[in-house]
PDB file of N, CA, C and O in Angstrom:
ATOM      1  N   UNK A   1      33.129 -71.050 -24.736  1.00  0.00           N
ATOM      2  CA  UNK A   1      32.055 -71.325 -25.503  1.00  0.00           C
ATOM      3  C   UNK A   1      30.965 -72.501 -25.126  1.00  0.00           C
ATOM      4  O   UNK A   1      30.982 -73.563 -25.749  1.00  0.00           O
ATOM      5  N   UNK A   2      30.099 -72.275 -24.164  1.00  0.00           N
ATOM      6  CA  UNK A   2      28.966 -73.397 -23.706  1.00  0.00           C
ATOM      7  C   UNK A   2      28.594 -74.238 -25.124  1.00  0.00           C
ATOM      8  O   UNK A   2      28.529 -73.518 -26.121  1.00  0.00           O
ATOM      9  N   UNK A   3      28.316 -75.821 -25.350  1.00  0.00           N
ATOM     10  CA  UNK A   3      27.267 -76.273 -26.086  1.00  0.00           C
ATOM     11  C   UNK A   3      25.742 -76.378 -25.099  1.00  0.00           C
ATOM     12  O   UNK A   3      25.486 -76.572 -23.911  1.00  0.00           O
ATOM     13  N   UNK A   4      25.006 -76.142 -26.278  1.00  0.00           N
ATOM     14  CA  UNK A   4      23.734 -76.420 -25.530  1.00  0.00           C
ATOM     15  C   UNK A   4      23.244 -77.745 -25.876  1.00  0.00           C
ATOM     16  O   UNK A   4      22.364 -78.321 -25.237  1.00  0.00           O
ATOM     17  N   UNK A   5      23.843 -78.226 -26.920  1.00  0.00           N
ATOM     18  CA  UNK A   5      23.009 -80.192 -26.953  1.00  0.00           C
ATOM     19  C   UNK A   5      22.106 -79.957 -28.262  1.00  0.00           C
ATOM     20  O   UNK A   5      21.537 -80.868 -28.864  1.00  0.00           O
ATOM     21  N   UNK A   6      22.063 -78.645 -28.599  1.00  0.00           N
ATOM     22  CA  UNK A   6      20.405 -78.155 -29.488  1.00  0.00           C
ATOM     23  C   UNK A   6      21.205 -78.206 -30.705  1.00  0.00           C
ATOM     24  O   UNK A   6      22.368 -77.858 -30.909  1.00  0.00           O
ATOM     25  N   UNK A   7      20.301 -78.730 -31.488  1.00  0.00           N
ATOM     26  CA  UNK A   7      20.444 -78.803 -32.920  1.00  0.00           C
ATOM     27  C   UNK A   7      19.357 -78.385 -34.230  1.00  0.00           C
ATOM     28  O   UNK A   7      18.738 -79.262 -34.832  1.00  0.00           O
ATOM     29  N   UNK A   8      19.295 -77.657 -34.396  1.00  0.00           N
ATOM     30  CA  UNK A   8      18.272 -76.671 -35.654  1.00  0.00           C
ATOM     31  C   UNK A   8      18.677 -76.489 -37.140  1.00  0.00           C
ATOM     32  O   UNK A   8      19.493 -75.818 -37.772  1.00  0.00           O
ATOM     33  N   UNK A   9      17.513 -77.604 -37.447  1.00  0.00           N
ATOM     34  CA  UNK A   9      18.226 -77.409 -38.812  1.00  0.00           C
ATOM     35  C   UNK A   9      17.897 -75.837 -39.978  1.00  0.00           C
ATOM     36  O   UNK A   9      16.968 -75.099 -39.653  1.00  0.00           O
ATOM     37  N   UNK A  10      18.724 -75.498 -41.242  1.00  0.00           N
ATOM     38  CA  UNK A  10      17.837 -73.699 -41.729  1.00  0.00           C
ATOM     39  C   UNK A  10      16.926 -74.215 -42.550  1.00  0.00           C
ATOM     40  O   UNK A  10      16.982 -75.229 -43.245  1.00  0.00           O
ATOM     41  N   UNK A  11      16.060 -73.406 -42.404  1.00  0.00           N
ATOM     42  CA  UNK A  11      14.573 -73.709 -43.288  1.00  0.00           C
ATOM     43  C   UNK A  11      15.184 -73.231 -44.836  1.00  0.00           C
ATOM     44  O   UNK A  11      16.348 -72.838 -44.905  1.00  0.00           O
ATOM     45  N   UNK A  12      14.379 -73.289 -45.979  1.00  0.00           N
ATOM     46  CA  UNK A  12      14.604 -72.743 -47.484  1.00  0.00           C
ATOM     47  C   UNK A  12      14.687 -71.503 -47.688  1.00  0.00           C
ATOM     48  O   UNK A  12      14.850 -71.094 -48.837  1.00  0.00           O
ATOM     49  N   UNK A  13      14.588 -70.606 -46.579  1.00  0.00           N
ATOM     50  CA  UNK A  13      14.253 -69.394 -46.182  1.00  0.00           C
ATOM     51  C   UNK A  13      15.952 -68.749 -45.747  1.00  0.00           C
ATOM     52  O   UNK A  13      16.498 -67.731 -46.174  1.00  0.00           O
ATOM     53  N   UNK A  14      16.364 -69.564 -44.963  1.00  0.00           N
ATOM     54  CA  UNK A  14      17.367 -69.146 -44.176  1.00  0.00           C
ATOM     55  C   UNK A  14      17.158 -68.634 -42.157  1.00  0.00           C
ATOM     56  O   UNK A  14      17.660 -67.743 -41.472  1.00  0.00           O
ATOM     57  N   UNK A  15      16.462 -69.427 -41.953  1.00  0.00           N
ATOM     58  CA  UNK A  15      16.082 -69.063 -40.595  1.00  0.00           C
ATOM     59  C   UNK A  15      16.263 -70.248 -40.035  1.00  0.00           C
ATOM     60  O   UNK A  15      16.205 -71.316 -40.645  1.00  0.00           O
ATOM     61  N   UNK A  16      16.492 -70.110 -38.835  1.00  0.00           N
ATOM     62  CA  UNK A  16      16.407 -71.021 -37.878  1.00  0.00           C
ATOM     63  C   UNK A  16      15.679 -70.711 -36.602  1.00  0.00           C
ATOM     64  O   UNK A  16      15.793 -69.622 -36.038  1.00  0.00           O
ATOM     65  N   UNK A  17      14.890 -71.742 -36.138  1.00  0.00           N
ATOM     66  CA  UNK A  17      14.347 -71.117 -34.938  1.00  0.00           C
ATOM     67  C   UNK A  17      14.830 -71.105 -33.338  1.00  0.00           C
ATOM     68  O   UNK A  17      15.297 -72.223 -33.121  1.00  0.00           O
ATOM     69  N   UNK A  18      14.897 -70.355 -32.235  1.00  0.00           N
ATOM     70  CA  UNK A  18      15.478 -70.204 -31.244  1.00  0.00           C
ATOM     71  C   UNK A  18      14.910 -70.781 -30.649  1.00  0.00           C
ATOM     72  O   UNK A  18      13.736 -70.414 -30.676  1.00  0.00           O
ATOM     73  N   UNK A  19      15.216 -72.179 -29.592  1.00  0.00           N
ATOM     74  CA  UNK A  19      14.603 -72.513 -28.749  1.00  0.00           C
ATOM     75  C   UNK A  19      14.020 -72.178 -27.559  1.00  0.00           C
ATOM     76  O   UNK A  19      14.794 -72.009 -26.617  1.00  0.00           O
ATOM     77  N   UNK A  20      12.303 -71.975 -27.273  1.00  0.00           N
ATOM     78  CA  UNK A  20      12.039 -71.341 -25.951  1.00  0.00           C
ATOM     79  C   UNK A  20      12.960 -71.287 -24.763  1.00  0.00           C
ATOM     80  O   UNK A  20      13.073 -70.223 -24.153  1.00  0.00           O
ATOM     81  N   UNK A  21      13.647 -72.390 -24.377  1.00  0.00           N
ATOM     82  CA  UNK A  21      14.961 -72.345 -22.946  1.00  0.00           C
ATOM     83  C   UNK A  21      16.014 -71.383 -23.409  1.00  0.00           C
ATOM     84  O   UNK A  21      16.906 -71.071 -22.620  1.00  0.00           O
ATOM     85  N   UNK A  22      15.996 -71.074 -24.161  1.00  0.00           N
ATOM     86  CA  UNK A  22      17.451 -70.041 -24.896  1.00  0.00           C
ATOM     87  C   UNK A  22      16.695 -68.910 -25.025  1.00  0.00           C
ATOM     88  O   UNK A  22      17.333 -67.933 -24.632  1.00  0.00           O
ATOM     89  N   UNK A  23      15.229 -68.548 -25.544  1.00  0.00           N
ATOM     90  CA  UNK A  23      14.673 -67.234 -25.519  1.00  0.00           C
ATOM     91  C   UNK A  23      14.873 -66.681 -24.104  1.00  0.00           C
ATOM     92  O   UNK A  23      15.849 -65.990 -23.815  1.00  0.00           O
ATOM     93  N   UNK A  24      13.563 -67.132 -22.924  1.00  0.00           N
ATOM     94  CA  UNK A  24      13.709 -67.443 -21.761  1.00  0.00           C
ATOM     95  C   UNK A  24      14.825 -66.697 -20.982  1.00  0.00           C
ATOM     96  O   UNK A  24      14.749 -65.722 -20.236  1.00  0.00           O
ATOM     97  N   UNK A  25      16.458 -67.853 -21.593  1.00  0.00           N
ATOM     98  CA  UNK A  25      17.644 -67.062 -20.929  1.00  0.00           C
ATOM     99  C   UNK A  25      17.952 -66.228 -21.042  1.00  0.00           C
ATOM    100  O   UNK A  25      18.387 -65.608 -20.071  1.00  0.00           O
ATOM    101  N   UNK A  26      17.925 -65.667 -22.324  1.00  0.00           N
ATOM    102  CA  UNK A  26      18.607 -64.469 -22.663  1.00  0.00           C
ATOM    103  C   UNK A  26      17.453 -63.099 -22.843  1.00  0.00           C
ATOM    104  O   UNK A  26      17.723 -62.164 -23.597  1.00  0.00           O
ATOM    105  N   UNK A  27      16.521 -63.136 -22.263  1.00  0.00           N
ATOM    106  CA  UNK A  27      15.429 -62.578 -21.709  1.00  0.00           C
ATOM    107  C   UNK A  27      15.083 -62.189 -24.112  1.00  0.00           C
ATOM    108  O   UNK A  27      15.265 -61.190 -24.807  1.00  0.00           O
ATOM    109  N   UNK A  28      14.667 -63.339 -24.367  1.00  0.00           N
ATOM    110  CA  UNK A  28      14.618 -62.521 -26.174  1.00  0.00           C
ATOM    111  C   UNK A  28      13.144 -62.398 -26.384  1.00  0.00           C
ATOM    112  O   UNK A  28      12.664 -63.491 -26.083  1.00  0.00           O
ATOM    113  N   UNK A  29      12.213 -61.582 -26.757  1.00  0.00           N
ATOM    114  CA  UNK A  29      10.897 -61.548 -27.206  1.00  0.00           C
ATOM    115  C   UNK A  29      10.818 -61.251 -28.272  1.00  0.00           C
ATOM    116  O   UNK A  29      11.798 -60.814 -28.877  1.00  0.00           O
ATOM    117  N   UNK A  30       9.840 -61.371 -28.735  1.00  0.00           N
ATOM    118  CA  UNK A  30       9.210 -61.680 -30.171  1.00  0.00           C
ATOM    119  C   UNK A  30       9.236 -60.163 -30.364  1.00  0.00           C
ATOM    120  O   UNK A  30       8.709 -59.465 -29.498  1.00  0.00           O
ATOM    121  N   UNK A  31       9.844 -59.566 -31.498  1.00  0.00           N
ATOM    122  CA  UNK A  31      10.561 -58.490 -31.953  1.00  0.00           C
ATOM    123  C   UNK A  31      11.865 -57.811 -31.928  1.00  0.00           C
ATOM    124  O   UNK A  31      12.425 -57.316 -32.906  1.00  0.00           O
ATOM    125  N   UNK A  32      12.116 -57.825 -31.222  1.00  0.00           N
ATOM    126  CA  UNK A  32      13.397 -57.750 -30.371  1.00  0.00           C
ATOM    127  C   UNK A  32      14.475 -58.068 -31.397  1.00  0.00           C
ATOM    128  O   UNK A  32      14.460 -59.112 -32.049  1.00  0.00           O
ATOM    129  N   UNK A  33      15.480 -57.060 -31.526  1.00  0.00           N
ATOM    130  CA  UNK A  33      16.348 -57.094 -32.400  1.00  0.00           C
ATOM    131  C   UNK A  33      18.143 -58.011 -31.735  1.00  0.00           C
ATOM    132  O   UNK A  33      18.632 -58.362 -30.662  1.00  0.00           O
ATOM    133  N   UNK A  34      18.561 -58.019 -33.406  1.00  0.00           N
ATOM    134  CA  UNK A  34      19.339 -59.469 -32.464  1.00  0.00           C
ATOM    135  C   UNK A  34      21.069 -59.023 -33.584  1.00  0.00           C
ATOM    136  O   UNK A  34      21.057 -58.877 -34.806  1.00  0.00           O
ATOM    137  N   UNK A  35      21.846 -58.952 -33.025  1.00  0.00           N
ATOM    138  CA  UNK A  35      23.080 -58.518 -33.686  1.00  0.00           C
ATOM    139  C   UNK A  35      23.620 -59.836 -34.077  1.00  0.00           C
ATOM    140  O   UNK A  35      23.614 -60.912 -33.479  1.00  0.00           O
ATOM    141  N   UNK A  36      24.060 -59.507 -35.163  1.00  0.00           N
ATOM    142  CA  UNK A  36      25.196 -60.853 -35.774  1.00  0.00           C
ATOM    143  C   UNK A  36      26.446 -60.958 -35.987  1.00  0.00           C
ATOM    144  O   UNK A  36      26.879 -60.019 -36.656  1.00  0.00           O
ATOM    145  N   UNK A  37      27.504 -62.019 -35.575  1.00  0.00           N
ATOM    146  CA  UNK A  37      29.064 -61.187 -35.991  1.00  0.00           C
ATOM    147  C   UNK A  37      29.518 -62.232 -35.908  1.00  0.00           C
ATOM    148  O   UNK A  37      29.175 -62.815 -34.879  1.00  0.00           O
ATOM    149  N   UNK A  38      30.303 -62.882 -36.680  1.00  0.00           N
ATOM    150  CA  UNK A  38      30.842 -63.609 -36.868  1.00  0.00           C
ATOM    151  C   UNK A  38      32.573 -64.009 -36.984  1.00  0.00           C
ATOM    152  O   UNK A  38      33.500 -63.477 -37.595  1.00  0.00           O
ATOM    153  N   UNK A  39      32.484 -65.205 -36.083  1.00  0.00           N
ATOM    154  CA  UNK A  39      34.196 -64.958 -35.873  1.00  0.00           C
ATOM    155  C   UNK A  39      35.202 -66.095 -36.083  1.00  0.00           C
ATOM    156  O   UNK A  39      35.316 -66.722 -35.030  1.00  0.00           O
ATOM    157  N   UNK A  40      36.158 -66.708 -37.297  1.00  0.00           N
ATOM    158  CA  UNK A  40      36.552 -67.696 -37.750  1.00  0.00           C
ATOM    159  C   UNK A  40      35.235 -68.737 -38.376  1.00  0.00           C
ATOM    160  O   UNK A  40      34.785 -68.382 -39.465  1.00  0.00           O
ATOM    161  N   UNK A  41      34.932 -69.349 -38.062  1.00  0.00           N
ATOM    162  CA  UNK A  41      33.716 -70.681 -38.701  1.00  0.00           C
ATOM    163  C   UNK A  41      32.484 -70.534 -37.327  1.00  0.00           C
ATOM    164  O   UNK A  41      31.718 -71.437 -36.992  1.00  0.00           O
ATOM    165  N   UNK A  42      32.566 -69.176 -36.704  1.00  0.00           N
ATOM    166  CA  UNK A  42      31.536 -69.424 -35.962  1.00  0.00           C
ATOM    167  C   UNK A  42      29.967 -68.193 -36.721  1.00  0.00           C
ATOM    168  O   UNK A  42      29.849 -67.673 -37.831  1.00  0.00           O
ATOM    169  N   UNK A  43      29.144 -68.161 -35.609  1.00  0.00           N
ATOM    170  CA  UNK A  43      28.337 -67.297 -36.121  1.00  0.00           C
ATOM    171  C   UNK A  43      28.214 -66.624 -34.901  1.00  0.00           C
ATOM    172  O   UNK A  43      28.624 -67.334 -33.983  1.00  0.00           O
ATOM    173  N   UNK A  44      27.794 -65.487 -34.518  1.00  0.00           N
ATOM    174  CA  UNK A  44      27.421 -65.087 -32.676  1.00  0.00           C
ATOM    175  C   UNK A  44      26.298 -64.489 -32.856  1.00  0.00           C
ATOM    176  O   UNK A  44      26.179 -63.775 -33.853  1.00  0.00           O
ATOM    177  N   UNK A  45      24.910 -64.680 -31.679  1.00  0.00           N
ATOM    178  CA  UNK A  45      23.842 -64.027 -31.851  1.00  0.00           C
ATOM    179  C   UNK A  45      24.148 -63.169 -30.765  1.00  0.00           C
ATOM    180  O   UNK A  45      24.850 -63.684 -29.895  1.00  0.00           O
ATOM    181  N   UNK A  46      23.790 -61.954 -30.587  1.00  0.00           N
ATOM    182  CA  UNK A  46      23.557 -61.204 -29.423  1.00  0.00           C
ATOM    183  C   UNK A  46      22.442 -60.315 -29.681  1.00  0.00           C
ATOM    184  O   UNK A  46      22.088 -59.797 -30.740  1.00  0.00           O
ATOM    185  N   UNK A  47      21.751 -60.203 -28.026  1.00  0.00           N
ATOM    186  CA  UNK A  47      20.467 -59.176 -28.043  1.00  0.00           C
ATOM    187  C   UNK A  47      21.728 -57.850 -28.368  1.00  0.00           C
ATOM    188  O   UNK A  47      22.910 -57.626 -28.105  1.00  0.00           O
ATOM    189  N   UNK A  48      20.527 -57.181 -29.135  1.00  0.00           N
ATOM    190  CA  UNK A  48      20.625 -55.815 -29.512  1.00  0.00           C
ATOM    191  C   UNK A  48      20.585 -54.775 -28.377  1.00  0.00           C
ATOM    192  O   UNK A  48      19.463 -54.725 -27.873  1.00  0.00           O
ATOM    193  N   UNK A  49      21.476 -53.930 -27.825  1.00  0.00           N
ATOM    194  CA  UNK A  49      21.306 -53.039 -27.211  1.00  0.00           C
ATOM    195  C   UNK A  49      22.022 -52.032 -27.230  1.00  0.00           C
ATOM    196  O   UNK A  49      23.253 -52.022 -27.208  1.00  0.00           O
ATOM    197  N   UNK A  50      20.997 -50.729 -27.291  1.00  0.00           N
ATOM    198  CA  UNK A  50      21.206 -49.363 -27.668  1.00  0.00           C
ATOM    199  C   UNK A  50      22.397 -48.869 -26.406  1.00  0.00           C
ATOM    200  O   UNK A  50      22.067 -48.722 -25.229  1.00  0.00           O
ATOM    201  N   UNK A  51      23.794 -48.659 -26.919  1.00  0.00           N
ATOM    202  CA  UNK A  51      24.661 -48.000 -26.027  1.00  0.00           C
ATOM    203  C   UNK A  51      25.614 -46.849 -26.873  1.00  0.00           C
ATOM    204  O   UNK A  51      25.961 -46.524 -28.009  1.00  0.00           O
ATOM    205  N   UNK A  52      25.763 -46.492 -25.436  1.00  0.00           N
ATOM    206  CA  UNK A  52      26.785 -45.143 -26.011  1.00  0.00           C
ATOM    207  C   UNK A  52      27.838 -44.976 -26.926  1.00  0.00           C
ATOM    208  O   UNK A  52      28.597 -45.909 -26.663  1.00  0.00           O
ATOM    209  N   UNK A  53      28.211 -44.475 -27.636  1.00  0.00           N
ATOM    210  CA  UNK A  53      29.336 -44.689 -29.141  1.00  0.00           C
ATOM    211  C   UNK A  53      31.102 -44.578 -28.433  1.00  0.00           C
ATOM    212  O   UNK A  53      32.052 -45.316 -28.694  1.00  0.00           O
ATOM    213  N   UNK A  54      31.065 -43.659 -27.706  1.00  0.00           N
ATOM    214  CA  UNK A  54      32.178 -43.183 -26.646  1.00  0.00           C
ATOM    215  C   UNK A  54      32.214 -44.820 -25.615  1.00  0.00           C
ATOM    216  O   UNK A  54      32.667 -45.914 -25.950  1.00  0.00           O
ATOM    217  N   UNK A  55      31.673 -44.480 -24.557  1.00  0.00           N
ATOM    218  CA  UNK A  55      31.676 -45.160 -23.284  1.00  0.00           C
ATOM    219  C   UNK A  55      31.004 -46.982 -23.307  1.00  0.00           C
ATOM    220  O   UNK A  55      31.400 -47.938 -22.639  1.00  0.00           O
ATOM    221  N   UNK A  56      29.901 -46.919 -24.330  1.00  0.00           N
ATOM    222  CA  UNK A  56      29.926 -48.337 -23.664  1.00  0.00           C
ATOM    223  C   UNK A  56      28.248 -48.017 -22.767  1.00  0.00           C
ATOM    224  O   UNK A  56      27.396 -48.858 -22.478  1.00  0.00           O
ATOM    225  N   UNK A  57      28.234 -46.962 -22.586  1.00  0.00           N
ATOM    226  CA  UNK A  57      27.042 -46.569 -21.712  1.00  0.00           C
ATOM    227  C   UNK A  57      25.932 -47.667 -21.723  1.00  0.00           C
ATOM    228  O   UNK A  57      26.099 -48.336 -22.743  1.00  0.00           O
ATOM    229  N   UNK A  58      24.654 -48.217 -20.859  1.00  0.00           N
ATOM    230  CA  UNK A  58      23.567 -47.586 -21.702  1.00  0.00           C
ATOM    231  C   UNK A  58      22.375 -47.337 -21.196  1.00  0.00           C
ATOM    232  O   UNK A  58      21.241 -47.662 -21.548  1.00  0.00           O
ATOM    233  N   UNK A  59      22.958 -46.468 -19.969  1.00  0.00           N
ATOM    234  CA  UNK A  59      21.881 -45.378 -19.288  1.00  0.00           C
ATOM    235  C   UNK A  59      21.964 -43.826 -19.923  1.00  0.00           C
ATOM    236  O   UNK A  59      22.969 -43.433 -20.516  1.00  0.00           O
ATOM    237  N   UNK A  60      20.869 -43.067 -19.736  1.00  0.00           N
ATOM    238  CA  UNK A  60      20.635 -42.276 -20.178  1.00  0.00           C
ATOM    239  C   UNK A  60      20.924 -41.943 -21.898  1.00  0.00           C
ATOM    240  O   UNK A  60      21.634 -41.062 -22.382  1.00  0.00           O
ATOM    241  N   UNK A  61      20.379 -42.633 -22.355  1.00  0.00           N
ATOM    242  CA  UNK A  61      20.930 -41.852 -23.915  1.00  0.00           C
ATOM    243  C   UNK A  61      20.107 -41.229 -25.177  1.00  0.00           C
ATOM    244  O   UNK A  61      18.951 -41.494 -25.510  1.00  0.00           O
ATOM    245  N   UNK A  62      20.865 -40.486 -25.678  1.00  0.00           N
ATOM    246  CA  UNK A  62      20.318 -39.646 -26.393  1.00  0.00           C
ATOM    247  C   UNK A  62      20.445 -39.677 -27.613  1.00  0.00           C
ATOM    248  O   UNK A  62      21.303 -40.553 -27.718  1.00  0.00           O
ATOM    249  N   UNK A  63      20.147 -39.262 -28.917  1.00  0.00           N
ATOM    250  CA  UNK A  63      20.985 -39.864 -30.296  1.00  0.00           C
ATOM    251  C   UNK A  63      21.044 -38.215 -31.105  1.00  0.00           C
ATOM    252  O   UNK A  63      20.139 -37.602 -31.672  1.00  0.00           O
ATOM    253  N   UNK A  64      22.280 -37.894 -30.912  1.00  0.00           N
ATOM    254  CA  UNK A  64      23.031 -37.196 -31.707  1.00  0.00           C
ATOM    255  C   UNK A  64      23.439 -37.067 -33.215  1.00  0.00           C
ATOM    256  O   UNK A  64      24.337 -37.750 -33.707  1.00  0.00           O
ATOM    257  N   UNK A  65      22.853 -36.322 -33.773  1.00  0.00           N
ATOM    258  CA  UNK A  65      23.121 -36.762 -35.626  1.00  0.00           C
ATOM    259  C   UNK A  65      23.197 -38.258 -36.025  1.00  0.00           C
ATOM    260  O   UNK A  65      23.851 -38.540 -37.029  1.00  0.00           O
ATOM    261  N   UNK A  66      22.640 -39.146 -35.388  1.00  0.00           N
ATOM    262  CA  UNK A  66      22.272 -40.724 -35.774  1.00  0.00           C
ATOM    263  C   UNK A  66      23.366 -41.371 -35.061  1.00  0.00           C
ATOM    264  O   UNK A  66      23.771 -42.449 -35.496  1.00  0.00           O
ATOM    265  N   UNK A  67      23.711 -41.037 -34.387  1.00  0.00           N
ATOM    266  CA  UNK A  67      25.295 -41.549 -32.756  1.00  0.00           C
ATOM    267  C   UNK A  67      23.747 -41.876 -31.577  1.00  0.00           C
ATOM    268  O   UNK A  67      22.540 -41.694 -31.418  1.00  0.00           O
ATOM    269  N   UNK A  68      24.540 -42.257 -31.227  1.00  0.00           N
ATOM    270  CA  UNK A  68      23.768 -42.373 -29.862  1.00  0.00           C
ATOM    271  C   UNK A  68      24.944 -41.915 -28.487  1.00  0.00           C
ATOM    272  O   UNK A  68      26.121 -42.205 -28.702  1.00  0.00           O
ATOM    273  N   UNK A  69      24.724 -41.462 -27.599  1.00  0.00           N
ATOM    274  CA  UNK A  69      26.012 -40.643 -26.663  1.00  0.00           C
ATOM    275  C   UNK A  69      24.956 -40.953 -25.576  1.00  0.00           C
ATOM    276  O   UNK A  69      23.735 -41.084 -25.663  1.00  0.00           O
ATOM    277  N   UNK A  70      25.829 -41.033 -24.491  1.00  0.00           N
ATOM    278  CA  UNK A  70      25.209 -41.028 -22.800  1.00  0.00           C
ATOM    279  C   UNK A  70      25.311 -39.212 -22.457  1.00  0.00           C
ATOM    280  O   UNK A  70      26.122 -38.353 -22.802  1.00  0.00           O
ATOM    281  N   UNK A  71      24.317 -39.188 -21.790  1.00  0.00           N
ATOM    282  CA  UNK A  71      24.198 -37.791 -21.235  1.00  0.00           C
ATOM    283  C   UNK A  71      25.561 -37.770 -20.644  1.00  0.00           C
ATOM    284  O   UNK A  71      26.224 -36.798 -21.007  1.00  0.00           O
ATOM    285  N   UNK A  72      26.277 -38.765 -19.654  1.00  0.00           N
ATOM    286  CA  UNK A  72      27.849 -37.738 -19.455  1.00  0.00           C
ATOM    287  C   UNK A  72      28.642 -37.643 -20.566  1.00  0.00           C
ATOM    288  O   UNK A  72      29.145 -36.552 -20.833  1.00  0.00           O
ATOM    289  N   UNK A  73      28.847 -38.627 -21.283  1.00  0.00           N
ATOM    290  CA  UNK A  73      29.514 -38.303 -22.851  1.00  0.00           C
ATOM    291  C   UNK A  73      29.426 -36.970 -23.589  1.00  0.00           C
ATOM    292  O   UNK A  73      30.412 -36.443 -24.106  1.00  0.00           O
ATOM    293  N   UNK A  74      28.225 -36.462 -23.611  1.00  0.00           N
ATOM    294  CA  UNK A  74      27.541 -35.415 -24.389  1.00  0.00           C
ATOM    295  C   UNK A  74      27.879 -34.118 -23.212  1.00  0.00           C
ATOM    296  O   UNK A  74      28.177 -33.018 -23.676  1.00  0.00           O
ATOM    297  N   UNK A  75      27.818 -34.304 -21.659  1.00  0.00           N
ATOM    298  CA  UNK A  75      28.334 -32.640 -21.147  1.00  0.00           C
ATOM    299  C   UNK A  75      29.605 -33.092 -21.380  1.00  0.00           C
ATOM    300  O   UNK A  75      29.983 -32.132 -22.052  1.00  0.00           O
ATOM    301  N   UNK A  76      30.648 -33.895 -21.334  1.00  0.00           N
ATOM    302  CA  UNK A  76      32.026 -33.374 -21.125  1.00  0.00           C
ATOM    303  C   UNK A  76      32.268 -33.198 -23.193  1.00  0.00           C
ATOM    304  O   UNK A  76      33.281 -32.629 -23.602  1.00  0.00           O
ATOM    305  N   UNK A  77      31.588 -33.560 -23.849  1.00  0.00           N
ATOM    306  CA  UNK A  77      32.083 -32.753 -25.174  1.00  0.00           C
ATOM    307  C   UNK A  77      31.482 -31.634 -24.967  1.00  0.00           C
ATOM    308  O   UNK A  77      32.033 -30.585 -25.299  1.00  0.00           O
ATOM    309  N   UNK A  78      30.375 -31.641 -24.442  1.00  0.00           N
ATOM    310  CA  UNK A  78      29.625 -30.011 -24.419  1.00  0.00           C
ATOM    311  C   UNK A  78      31.004 -28.972 -23.830  1.00  0.00           C
ATOM    312  O   UNK A  78      31.443 -27.980 -24.412  1.00  0.00           O
ATOM    313  N   UNK A  79      31.461 -29.517 -22.600  1.00  0.00           N
ATOM    314  CA  UNK A  79      32.530 -29.342 -21.703  1.00  0.00           C
ATOM    315  C   UNK A  79      33.771 -28.261 -22.520  1.00  0.00           C
ATOM    316  O   UNK A  79      34.141 -27.098 -22.357  1.00  0.00           O
ATOM    317  N   UNK A  80      34.125 -29.377 -23.443  1.00  0.00           N
ATOM    318  CA  UNK A  80      35.115 -29.576 -24.001  1.00  0.00           C
ATOM    319  C   UNK A  80      35.422 -28.532 -25.079  1.00  0.00           C
ATOM    320  O   UNK A  80      36.555 -28.302 -25.501  1.00  0.00           O
ATOM    321  N   UNK A  81      33.963 -27.743 -25.605  1.00  0.00           N
ATOM    322  CA  UNK A  81      34.329 -26.790 -26.035  1.00  0.00           C
ATOM    323  C   UNK A  81      35.354 -25.609 -25.905  1.00  0.00           C
ATOM    324  O   UNK A  81      35.351 -24.695 -26.729  1.00  0.00           O
TER     325      UNK A  81
END
């Protein structure tokens, strides 16, 4: 893990501001979704990107019964019947 040397305080509503340098570096725009993970004593923020629940691909995605599946996996599932 790389330290940026940037320190921010949590406000009374539990919010922090991500510096513009980090938002530009990680291509974060206003209203982008962020996933929150925890590991030991760490809080990890990751830009949310939809992906296939089977292979993790982000290409040619479709929604099926509330799940995200790529076209390749959907075709594979269809041919397994």
